[in-house]
Structure formats: structure tokens, C-alpha cells
C-alpha positions as a Markdown table, in Angstrom:
| # | Residue | x | y | z |
|---|---|---|---|---|
| 1 | Unk | -1.5 | -2.0 | 0.3 |
| 2 | Unk | -3.0 | -0.1 | 3.2 |
| 3 | Unk | -2.5 | 3.6 | 3.8 |
| 4 | Unk | -2.7 | 5.7 | 7.0 |
| 5 | Unk | -2.2 | 9.3 | 7.9 |
| 6 | Unk | 1.3 | 10.1 | 9.3 |
| 7 | Unk | 0.2 | 11.0 | 12.8 |
| 8 | Unk | -2.3 | 13.9 | 12.8 |
| 9 | Unk | -0.9 | 15.3 | 9.5 |
| 10 | Unk | -2.8 | 15.0 | 6.3 |
| 11 | Unk | 0.1 | 13.1 | 4.6 |
| 12 | Unk | -1.0 | 9.6 | 3.5 |
| 13 | Unk | 1.7 | 6.9 | 3.7 |
| 14 | Unk | 1.8 | 3.2 | 3.0 |
| 15 | Unk | 1.6 | 1.0 | 6.1 |
| 16 | Unk | 5.2 | 0.0 | 5.5 |
| 17 | Unk | 8.1 | 2.2 | 4.5 |
| 18 | Unk | 11.0 | 0.9 | 2.5 |
| 19 | Unk | 14.3 | 2.0 | 4.1 |
| 20 | Unk | 17.1 | 2.4 | 1.6 |
| 21 | Unk | 20.3 | 2.3 | 3.8 |
| 22 | Unk | 21.2 | -1.1 | 2.2 |
| 23 | Unk | 21.0 | 0.4 | -1.3 |
| 24 | Unk | 24.3 | 2.3 | -1.5 |
| 25 | Unk | 27.9 | 1.9 | -2.5 |
| 26 | Unk | 31.1 | 3.9 | -3.4 |
| 27 | Unk | 33.5 | 5.9 | -1.4 |
| 28 | Unk | 31.1 | 6.4 | 1.5 |
| 29 | Unk | 31.9 | 2.9 | 2.9 |
| 30 | Unk | 28.6 | 1.1 | 2.5 |
| 31 | Unk | 27.9 | -1.9 | 4.7 |
| 32 | Unk | 29.3 | -5.3 | 3.5 |
| 33 | Unk | 25.7 | -6.5 | 2.8 |
| 34 | Unk | 24.7 | -3.4 | 0.8 |
| 35 | Unk | 23.4 | -3.8 | -2.8 |
| 36 | Unk | 24.8 | -1.7 | -5.6 |
| 37 | Unk | 22.5 | 0.3 | -7.9 |
| 38 | Unk | 21.8 | -2.5 | -10.4 |
| 39 | Unk | 21.0 | -5.0 | -7.6 |
| 40 | Unk | 18.7 | -2.6 | -5.8 |
| 41 | Unk | 16.5 | -1.9 | -8.8 |
| 42 | Unk | 14.1 | -4.9 | -8.4 |
| 43 | Unk | 13.4 | -3.8 | -4.8 |
| 44 | Unk | 12.3 | -0.3 | -5.8 |
| 45 | Unk | 10.3 | -1.7 | -8.7 |
| 46 | Unk | 8.5 | -4.4 | -6.6 |
| 47 | Unk | 7.8 | -1.9 | -3.8 |
| 48 | Unk | 6.1 | 0.5 | -6.1 |
| 49 | Unk | 4.2 | -2.3 | -7.8 |
| 50 | Unk | 2.9 | -3.4 | -4.4 |
| 51 | Unk | 1.7 | 0.1 | -3.6 |
| 52 | Unk | 4.5 | 1.2 | -1.2 |
| 53 | Unk | 4.6 | 5.0 | -1.6 |
| 54 | Unk | 6.9 | 5.8 | 1.4 |
| 55 | Unk | 10.7 | 5.6 | 1.1 |
| 56 | Unk | 13.3 | 6.6 | 3.7 |
| 57 | Unk | 16.9 | 7.5 | 3.2 |
| 58 | Unk | 19.5 | 9.8 | 4.8 |
| 59 | Unk | 22.3 | 12.1 | 3.5 |
| 60 | Unk | 24.8 | 10.1 | 5.5 |
| 61 | Unk | 24.0 | 6.7 | 4.0 |
| 62 | Unk | 27.2 | 6.0 | 2.1 |
| 63 | Unk | 27.8 | 9.8 | 1.8 |
| 64 | Unk | 24.7 | 10.3 | -0.3 |
| 65 | Unk | 24.8 | 7.4 | -2.8 |
| 66 | Unk | 21.6 | 6.0 | -1.2 |
| 67 | Unk | 19.8 | 9.3 | -2.0 |
| 68 | Unk | 21.2 | 9.2 | -5.6 |
| 69 | Unk | 20.0 | 5.6 | -6.1 |
| 70 | Unk | 16.5 | 6.4 | -4.7 |
| 71 | Unk | 16.1 | 9.5 | -6.8 |
| 72 | Unk | 17.0 | 7.7 | -10.0 |
| 73 | Unk | 14.7 | 4.8 | -9.1 |
| 74 | Unk | 11.7 | 7.0 | -8.4 |
| 75 | Unk | 12.3 | 8.8 | -11.8 |
| 76 | Unk | 12.3 | 5.4 | -13.5 |
| 77 | Unk | 9.4 | 3.6 | -11.7 |
| 78 | Unk | 6.9 | 6.2 | -10.4 |
| 79 | Unk | 5.7 | 9.8 | -10.8 |
| 80 | Unk | 7.3 | 12.1 | -8.2 |
| 81 | Unk | 3.9 | 13.3 | -6.9 |
| 82 | Unk | 2.9 | 9.7 | -6.2 |
| 83 | Unk | 5.6 | 9.0 | -3.7 |
| 84 | Unk | 6.6 | 10.2 | -0.2 |
| 85 | Unk | 10.4 | 10.7 | 0.0 |
| 86 | Unk | 11.9 | 11.1 | 3.4 |
| 87 | Unk | 15.5 | 11.9 | 4.1 |
| 88 | Unk | 17.5 | 12.9 | 7.2 |
| 89 | Unk | 20.2 | 15.4 | 8.3 |
| 90 | Unk | 22.8 | 15.3 | 11.1 |
| 91 | Unk | 25.6 | 12.9 | 10.3 |
| 92 | Unk | 29.1 | 13.9 | 9.2 |
| 93 | Unk | 29.2 | 14.5 | 5.4 |
| 94 | Unk | 32.5 | 16.3 | 5.1 |
| 95 | Unk | 35.2 | 14.9 | 7.4 |
| 96 | Unk | 37.5 | 17.7 | 8.6 |
| 97 | Unk | 34.9 | 20.4 | 8.0 |
| 98 | Unk | 33.6 | 21.5 | 11.5 |
| 99 | Unk | 30.4 | 22.6 | 9.7 |
| 100 | Unk | 30.0 | 19.4 | 7.7 |
| 101 | Unk | 27.7 | 17.8 | 10.3 |
| 102 | Unk | 25.2 | 18.5 | 12.9 |
| 103 | Unk | 22.0 | 20.6 | 13.1 |
| 104 | Unk | 23.3 | 24.2 | 12.9 |
| 105 | Unk | 21.5 | 26.6 | 10.6 |
| 106 | Unk | 24.5 | 26.5 | 8.2 |
| 107 | Unk | 24.5 | 22.7 | 8.1 |
| 108 | Unk | 20.7 | 22.3 | 7.6 |
| 109 | Unk | 20.5 | 24.9 | 4.8 |
| 110 | Unk | 23.5 | 23.4 | 3.1 |
| 111 | Unk | 22.5 | 19.8 | 3.5 |
| 112 | Unk | 18.9 | 20.2 | 2.3 |
| 113 | Unk | 20.2 | 21.6 | -1.0 |
| 114 | Unk | 22.7 | 18.8 | -1.3 |
| 115 | Unk | 20.0 | 16.1 | -0.6 |
| 116 | Unk | 17.7 | 17.7 | -3.2 |
| 117 | Unk | 20.5 | 17.6 | -5.8 |
| 118 | Unk | 21.3 | 14.0 | -5.2 |
| 119 | Unk | 17.6 | 13.0 | -5.1 |
| 120 | Unk | 16.9 | 14.9 | -8.3 |
| 121 | Unk | 13.9 | 16.6 | -6.9 |
| 122 | Unk | 12.8 | 20.2 | -5.9 |
| 123 | Unk | 11.4 | 19.1 | -2.5 |
| 124 | Unk | 11.3 | 16.2 | -0.1 |
| 125 | Unk | 8.1 | 15.2 | 1.6 |
| 126 | Unk | 9.6 | 14.6 | 5.0 |
| 127 | Unk | 12.8 | 16.1 | 6.3 |
| 128 | Unk | 14.0 | 14.6 | 9.5 |
| 129 | Unk | 16.7 | 15.4 | 12.1 |
| 130 | Unk | 18.6 | 12.1 | 12.3 |
| 131 | Unk | 19.7 | 12.7 | 15.9 |
| 132 | Unk | 19.5 | 15.4 | 18.6 |
| 133 | Unk | 22.5 | 17.8 | 18.4 |
| 134 | Unk | 23.5 | 19.0 | 21.9 |
| 135 | Unk | 26.0 | 21.4 | 20.5 |
| 136 | Unk | 23.4 | 23.6 | 18.8 |
| 137 | Unk | 20.6 | 25.6 | 20.5 |
| 138 | Unk | 17.4 | 23.8 | 19.7 |
| 139 | Unk | 15.8 | 27.1 | 18.7 |
| 140 | Unk | 18.4 | 27.5 | 16.0 |
| 141 | Unk | 17.7 | 24.1 | 14.6 |
| 142 | Unk | 13.9 | 24.4 | 14.8 |
| 143 | Unk | 13.8 | 27.9 | 13.1 |
| 144 | Unk | 16.1 | 26.6 | 10.3 |
| 145 | Unk | 13.7 | 23.6 | 9.7 |
| 146 | Unk | 10.8 | 26.0 | 9.7 |
| 147 | Unk | 12.6 | 28.1 | 7.0 |
| 148 | Unk | 13.2 | 24.9 | 4.9 |
| 149 | Unk | 9.5 | 24.2 | 5.0 |
| 150 | Unk | 8.5 | 27.8 | 4.2 |
| 151 | Unk | 11.0 | 27.8 | 1.3 |
| 152 | Unk | 9.1 | 24.8 | -0.2 |
| 153 | Unk | 12.1 | 22.5 | 0.0 |
| 154 | Unk | 10.3 | 20.2 | 2.5 |
| 155 | Unk | 6.6 | 19.5 | 2.9 |
| 156 | Unk | 6.8 | 18.2 | 6.5 |
| 157 | Unk | 9.5 | 17.7 | 9.2 |
| 158 | Unk | 10.2 | 14.9 | 11.5 |
| 159 | Unk | 12.6 | 13.8 | 14.3 |
| 160 | Unk | 14.4 | 10.7 | 15.2 |
| 161 | Unk | 15.7 | 9.0 | 18.3 |
| 162 | Unk | 16.1 | 11.2 | 21.4 |
| 163 | Unk | 14.8 | 11.5 | 25.0 |
| 164 | Unk | 11.1 | 12.1 | 25.3 |
| 165 | Unk | 11.7 | 15.4 | 27.3 |
| 166 | Unk | 13.9 | 16.7 | 24.4 |
| 167 | Unk | 11.1 | 15.9 | 21.9 |
| 168 | Unk | 8.5 | 17.6 | 24.0 |
| 169 | Unk | 10.7 | 20.6 | 24.5 |
| 170 | Unk | 11.0 | 20.9 | 20.7 |
| 171 | Unk | 7.3 | 20.5 | 20.1 |
| 172 | Unk | 6.5 | 23.2 | 22.8 |
| 173 | Unk | 9.0 | 25.6 | 21.1 |
| 174 | Unk | 7.5 | 25.0 | 17.7 |
| 175 | Unk | 4.0 | 25.7 | 19.1 |
| 176 | Unk | 5.1 | 28.8 | 21.0 |
| 177 | Unk | 6.9 | 30.4 | 18.0 |
| 178 | Unk | 4.5 | 29.3 | 15.2 |
| 179 | Unk | 7.2 | 27.2 | 13.6 |
| 180 | Unk | 6.5 | 24.2 | 11.4 |
| 181 | Unk | 5.8 | 21.3 | 13.7 |
| 182 | Unk | 7.3 | 17.8 | 13.8 |
| 183 | Unk | 4.8 | 15.3 | 12.4 |
| 184 | Unk | 6.8 | 12.1 | 13.0 |
| 185 | Unk | 9.2 | 10.3 | 15.3 |
| 186 | Unk | 11.6 | 7.7 | 13.8 |
| 187 | Unk | 12.7 | 5.7 | 16.8 |
| 188 | Unk | 14.1 | 2.4 | 17.9 |
| 189 | Unk | 11.3 | 0.0 | 18.5 |
| 190 | Unk | 10.8 | -3.8 | 18.1 |
| 191 | Unk | 9.8 | -6.8 | 20.1 |
| 192 | Unk | 13.3 | -7.1 | 21.8 |
| 193 | Unk | 13.6 | -3.3 | 22.4 |
| 194 | Unk | 10.5 | -1.8 | 23.9 |
| 195 | Unk | 11.8 | 0.9 | 26.1 |
| 196 | Unk | 10.1 | 3.5 | 23.9 |
| 197 | Unk | 6.8 | 2.3 | 25.3 |
| 198 | Unk | 7.6 | 4.0 | 28.7 |
| 199 | Unk | 7.5 | 7.7 | 27.6 |
| 200 | Unk | 8.0 | 8.3 | 23.8 |
| 201 | Unk | 5.0 | 6.3 | 22.5 |
| 202 | Unk | 2.6 | 7.8 | 25.0 |
| 203 | Unk | 3.9 | 11.3 | 24.2 |
| 204 | Unk | 3.5 | 10.6 | 20.4 |
| 205 | Unk | -0.1 | 9.4 | 21.0 |
| 206 | Unk | -0.9 | 12.5 | 23.1 |
| 207 | Unk | 0.6 | 14.9 | 20.6 |
| 208 | Unk | -0.6 | 13.2 | 17.4 |
| 209 | Unk | 2.9 | 12.3 | 16.2 |
| 210 | Unk | 3.2 | 9.4 | 13.7 |
| 211 | Unk | 5.8 | 6.8 | 14.8 |
| 212 | Unk | 7.9 | 5.2 | 12.0 |
| 213 | Unk | 10.2 | 2.8 | 13.9 |
| 214 | Unk | 13.6 | 1.9 | 12.6 |
| 215 | Unk | 14.9 | -1.6 | 13.0 |
| 216 | Unk | 11.4 | -3.2 | 13.4 |
| 217 | Unk | 13.0 | -6.6 | 13.0 |
| 218 | Unk | 16.0 | -5.9 | 15.2 |
| 219 | Unk | 18.5 | -6.0 | 12.4 |
| 220 | Unk | 17.0 | -9.3 | 11.2 |
| 221 | Unk | 17.1 | -11.0 | 14.6 |
| 222 | Unk | 13.3 | -11.3 | 14.8 |
| 223 | Unk | 13.1 | -12.8 | 11.3 |
| 224 | Unk | 15.3 | -15.9 | 11.9 |
| 225 | Unk | 16.0 | -18.6 | 14.5 |
| 226 | Unk | 18.2 | -17.4 | 17.4 |
| 227 | Unk | 21.3 | -19.3 | 16.3 |
| 228 | Unk | 21.0 | -18.7 | 12.5 |
| 229 | Unk | 23.8 | -16.7 | 11.1 |
| 230 | Unk | 23.9 | -14.3 | 8.1 |
| 231 | Unk | 26.5 | -12.1 | 6.6 |
| 232 | Unk | 24.8 | -9.1 | 8.2 |
| 233 | Unk | 24.7 | -10.7 | 11.6 |
| 234 | Unk | 28.4 | -11.4 | 11.4 |
| 235 | Unk | 29.5 | -8.0 | 10.2 |
| 236 | Unk | 26.9 | -5.5 | 11.6 |
| 237 | Unk | 28.8 | -3.6 | 14.3 |
| 238 | Unk | 25.9 | -1.3 | 15.2 |
| 239 | Unk | 23.6 | -4.3 | 15.6 |
| 240 | Unk | 26.1 | -5.9 | 17.9 |
| 241 | Unk | 26.2 | -2.8 | 19.9 |
| 242 | Unk | 22.4 | -2.6 | 20.2 |
| 243 | Unk | 21.7 | -6.2 | 21.1 |
| 244 | Unk | 24.9 | -8.1 | 22.3 |
| 245 | Unk | 24.3 | -7.4 | 26.0 |
| 246 | Unk | 20.8 | -8.7 | 26.0 |
| 247 | Unk | 21.1 | -11.6 | 23.6 |
| 248 | Unk | 20.2 | -14.3 | 26.2 |
| 249 | Unk | 17.1 | -12.4 | 27.4 |
| 250 | Unk | 16.1 | -11.7 | 23.8 |
| 251 | Unk | 16.2 | -15.4 | 22.9 |
| 252 | Unk | 13.0 | -16.1 | 24.7 |
| 253 | Unk | 11.2 | -13.4 | 22.7 |
| 254 | Unk | 12.7 | -14.6 | 19.4 |
| 255 | Unk | 11.6 | -18.1 | 20.2 |
| 256 | Unk | 8.1 | -16.9 | 21.0 |
| 257 | Unk | 7.9 | -15.2 | 17.6 |
| 258 | Unk | 8.9 | -18.5 | 16.0 |
| 259 | Unk | 6.1 | -20.4 | 17.9 |
| 260 | Unk | 3.4 | -18.0 | 16.7 |
| 261 | Unk | 4.8 | -18.0 | 13.2 |
| 262 | Unk | 4.6 | -21.8 | 13.1 |
| 263 | Unk | 1.1 | -21.8 | 14.5 |
| 264 | Unk | 0.0 | -19.3 | 11.9 |
| 265 | Unk | 1.9 | -20.9 | 9.0 |
| 266 | Unk | 3.6 | -17.5 | 8.2 |
| 267 | Unk | 7.1 | -16.2 | 8.5 |
| 268 | Unk | 8.7 | -14.9 | 11.6 |
| 269 | Unk | 9.2 | -11.5 | 10.0 |
| 270 | Unk | 5.4 | -11.2 | 9.3 |
| 271 | Unk | 4.7 | -11.9 | 12.9 |
| 272 | Unk | 7.2 | -9.3 | 14.2 |
| 273 | Unk | 6.0 | -6.6 | 11.8 |
| 274 | Unk | 2.3 | -7.4 | 12.6 |
| 275 | Unk | 3.1 | -6.7 | 16.2 |
| 276 | Unk | 3.9 | -3.1 | 15.2 |
| 277 | Unk | 0.5 | -2.8 | 13.6 |
| 278 | Unk | -1.1 | -3.6 | 16.9 |
| 279 | Unk | 0.3 | -0.4 | 18.3 |
| 280 | Unk | -2.0 | 2.6 | 17.6 |
| 281 | Unk | 1.0 | 5.1 | 17.6 |
| 282 | Unk | 2.8 | 3.3 | 14.8 |
| 283 | Unk | 2.1 | 4.6 | 11.3 |
| 284 | Unk | 4.7 | 2.6 | 9.3 |
| 285 | Unk | 7.7 | 0.6 | 10.4 |
| 286 | Unk | 10.7 | 1.1 | 8.2 |
| 287 | Unk | 11.8 | -2.2 | 6.7 |
| 288 | Unk | 15.1 | -3.0 | 5.0 |
| 289 | Unk | 15.4 | -5.8 | 2.5 |
| 290 | Unk | 18.4 | -7.2 | 0.6 |
| 291 | Unk | 16.5 | -10.3 | -0.6 |
| 292 | Unk | 13.2 | -10.1 | -2.4 |
| 293 | Unk | 11.6 | -12.6 | -0.1 |
| 294 | Unk | 12.2 | -10.2 | 2.8 |
| 295 | Unk | 10.3 | -7.5 | 0.9 |
| 296 | Unk | 7.5 | -9.9 | 0.1 |
| 297 | Unk | 7.2 | -10.8 | 3.7 |
| 298 | Unk | 6.8 | -7.2 | 4.7 |
| 299 | Unk | 4.2 | -6.6 | 2.1 |
| 300 | Unk | 2.3 | -9.7 | 3.3 |
| 301 | Unk | 2.5 | -8.6 | 6.9 |
| 302 | Unk | 0.2 | -5.7 | 6.2 |
| 303 | Unk | -2.7 | -8.1 | 6.1 |
| 304 | Unk | -1.8 | -10.0 | 9.3 |
| 305 | Unk | -3.8 | -9.1 | 12.4 |
| 306 | Unk | -2.6 | -10.5 | 15.7 |
| 307 | Unk | -5.1 | -11.4 | 18.4 |
| 308 | Unk | -4.9 | -9.7 | 21.8 |
| 309 | Unk | -3.8 | -13.1 | 23.1 |
| 310 | Unk | -1.0 | -13.4 | 20.5 |
| 311 | Unk | 0.2 | -9.9 | 21.3 |
| 312 | Unk | 0.3 | -10.8 | 25.0 |
| 313 | Unk | 2.2 | -13.9 | 24.3 |
| 314 | Unk | 4.8 | -12.1 | 22.2 |
| 315 | Unk | 5.3 | -9.4 | 24.9 |
| 316 | Unk | 5.3 | -11.8 | 27.9 |
| 317 | Unk | 9.0 | -12.8 | 27.9 |
| 318 | Unk | 10.4 | -9.3 | 27.5 |
| 319 | Unk | 12.7 | -7.9 | 30.2 |
| 320 | Unk | 13.7 | -4.3 | 30.6 |
| 321 | Unk | 16.7 | -3.2 | 28.5 |
| 322 | Unk | 19.3 | -0.5 | 28.9 |
| 323 | Unk | 18.3 | 2.5 | 26.7 |
| 324 | Unk | 20.2 | 2.4 | 23.4 |
| 325 | Unk | 20.1 | 3.7 | 19.9 |
| 326 | Unk | 20.5 | 7.4 | 20.2 |
| 327 | Unk | 23.8 | 8.2 | 21.8 |
């Protein structure tokens, strides 16, 4: 495994991050393709054996069962100080409670304690806002996050999908007030959705922010042939929302991934992940895996280096897309 600093921070993370959204069940309504706790164990074990030290979850993933699974797996397979645990806050956790979601001071200070309890730890390494909350003054959110860091409940803070101007405003306010600063941006980026290259990636490069993309394989679309169906592709409503309108334009990119994979003698997933490693802003794409071969592909991708010509060929068929993923 290879390790990099998360942006300009001193935090060292593995070149890939294991996302745990698919390891959850129970009353929270996990996705149909999700794995229960017993089925998820081999993935945590193999990831840690391979040197992956970076794990991403969220309070809202199946109403917290993902955090519970992750906490118990870390306790079983690793020492707490050897891993980087990232979780997120924003989504609705208590339906019917007007304070049971969002980024108010009340919500943040309540949800960090709930996440720590479920994870079975005294602190998280990276506490992220899952989305921007237009109903709360950004200053209130940022000061509450600062207090979470100063209390020792989080080592670092990060953000997720939002407009670049919103992110820059937050960074400026953090600098002006001496508050803990965001060190990472978890955003939507892959070979069939590259709109973040316009403003967010240059901003992150300029400000020393580590980029940890979600959906680096476009919900699996970049890891299989265009017409190949899976249970997830047939039931993933969010994936349909993200990519349905651009499916025909995306086909050319997906086919190009297949061409280069065939030439290289490696999987499509390895090619698509290796493209992320060609981007200087990207610290660690967040991969999901419900089959061990998918996890092995991601581990192997760390050692794949694409040539400048291969990157150009992969990017060539792309056409502009409507902005999606954070509203």
C-alpha cells in the first residue's frame, strides 16, 4: 500500500479509502445490495491486511449501523491508533425531530457524541459535513466544528459536495476567526463526471485541500461493460438520478476504459481508479466493495500508473454534464 498526506495536513492516509455505506442493515433501510455484519467482516479484514488505514462512513448510513459495524471491525482487526476513521454529519437521523438533521450547533454536538458511541471510540480522525446546510448560518456550523476539534472528539474536519464559492467562503471564515480548518473535500468525481475540474479541484490545489472523491467508479458503471446489469444497477435510485440523462454520452468513455483495460491486461476498475491517481489534487478515492474481487481490484490499482497518452485517451470522449450530486 502507498500512503499520502491528506492535503497539506500531516495526516497520512492510504491511497485508497474503504467506504462502508454498503456494510449496514436493520431498521435504517439499507440498500438492497448491502451486506450484513457477518458478510462484511472479510472486507474489513482484507483491507487492513492490505495496508488500507482509511475508512469512511456516515451517521446516516442505515441510521448508524454502518458506524456500528465499522467500530466493531476495527476493534477486532486493528489497533485504534493505526487507522483513520472518517464519518459525516448532516442527514436526517430522527424523523419528525426538527433538530434531528442538518448542521446547527445543536445537531453537530449531538451527532458527534452519537457517532462516537456507535463507533466505540473517543474520537474520530476526520469529521465531515455531508452536505452544505443553507438553513444554518455557516459561521454557526464552522464554530461548532471548531469546538468539536478543540474538545478532542475529532482530529481534523472535512467537507463534502458543495459549490466552490461556498467552500472558499468557509475556508476564509475559518482563517479569519482562527477556527479549525477543513483539510479535505469529499466530492463527486470520476471519468464520466468531471465537472469538479472546473473550479473545485483548482481551488483545492490552491488551498492545500485533500480530495477524496466519492463514487470514483460511477456506482460501478466504469467497472463493467456498458450493457452489463447488476443488482445494484437495477435498484440504485441515486445512481439512476446521477447518470440516467447522460448515459449515451457516457457510453463512449466507458468503452474507452474497456479498450485500455484490454490493452493493459487489467480490469476496467483498475484503469478507472488509476485515472484518479493521475490527478495531483486527489489523495484517496473512496471505493465501495460488495465482492472481494472489487476490493482486490482497488488494491491492485494503487500500483497502476497511466501514461499521459492513456489519460488523454480516457478523457477525450467526455462531454460537459449538468452539475449533480449535491442538491
